[in-house]
C-alpha positions in Angstrom: 2.4 -4.7 -10.7 2.7 -6.6 -7.5 0.1 -3.2 -6.1 -1.9 -3.5 -9.1 -2.3 -7.1 -8.8 -3.2 -6.6 -5.6 -5.7 -3.9 -5.8 -7.7 -5.9 -8.5 -7.9 -8.7 -6.7 -8.9 -6.8 -3.7 -11.3 -4.7 -5.2 -12.9 -8.3 -7.4 -13.0 -9.9 -4.3 -15.1 -6.8 -2.4 -17.4 -6.3 -5.7 -18.1 -10.3 -5.9 -18.7 -10.4 -1.9 -21.0 -6.9 -2.1 -18.8 -4.9 -0.2 -17.1 -1.7 -0.4 -13.9 -1.9 -1.9 -11.0 -1.7 0.8 -9.3 0.6 -1.7 -12.4 3.0 -1.4 -12.3 2.7 2.4 -9.8 4.3 4.6 -7.2 1.5 5.2 -3.9 2.6 4.6 -2.3 -1.0 2.6 -2.2 0.5 -1.1 -0.2 3.8 0.1 2.2 1.5 2.0 3.1 -0.9 -1.0 3.3 2.2 -3.3 5.5 3.8 -0.4 7.7 0.3 -0.7 8.0 0.4 -4.0 9.2 3.9 -4.4 12.0 3.2 -1.4 13.2 0.6 -3.3 13.7 2.5 -6.7 15.3 5.3 -5.4 18.0 3.2 -3.6 18.6 1.4 -6.5 18.5 4.5 -8.7 20.9 5.9 -6.0 23.6 3.0 -6.6 22.5 1.4 -3.3 22.7 -2.5 -3.5 19.9 -4.5 -4.6 19.6 -6.8 -1.1 19.7 -3.3 1.2 17.3 -1.6 -1.8 14.8 -4.9 -1.0 15.0 -4.5 2.8 14.7 -0.5 2.6 11.7 -1.1 0.4 10.2 -4.1 2.8 11.3 -2.3 5.9 9.3 1.0 4.7 6.3 -0.7 3.7 6.3 -2.9 7.3 6.4 0.5 9.2 4.0 2.6 7.3 1.4 -0.8 7.4 2.2 -0.7 11.6 2.1 2.6 12.1 -1.6 2.8 10.6 -2.6 0.2 12.1 -1.2 1.5 15.9 -1.8 4.9 15.6 -5.4 4.2 13.5 -3.8 6.7 10.3 -6.2 6.2 7.5 -6.7 8.1 4.2 -10.0 10.2 3.4 -12.2 7.5 2.1 -14.4 8.0 -0.9 -18.2 8.8 -0.4 -21.1 9.2 -2.7 -22.7 11.3 -0.6 -22.1 15.2 -0.6 
C-alpha cells in the first residue's frame, strides 16, 4: 500500500508540475520500497520475529537506495523515442 500511495502521489505531483514522472525516469526509489516489502514479508514467512523482520525490510530498502545514490545505479528509463 505504501509503494502504491507513494508512486501514485509522486506521479500526480509530477504531472501537475508538468515534469516527467520520477517512476518513468532512471531513479531507484520504488524498486527499493518493493525490495523492502519483499524482505519483510519473506522474513515473516520464515518465522522471524516481526520486529526483526521490520528491521530487515527497512535496512534492505535503505541499503539499496544508498547504493543507488553512491554508485549511480539506475534502471532503464522509459522513452517515447524508438
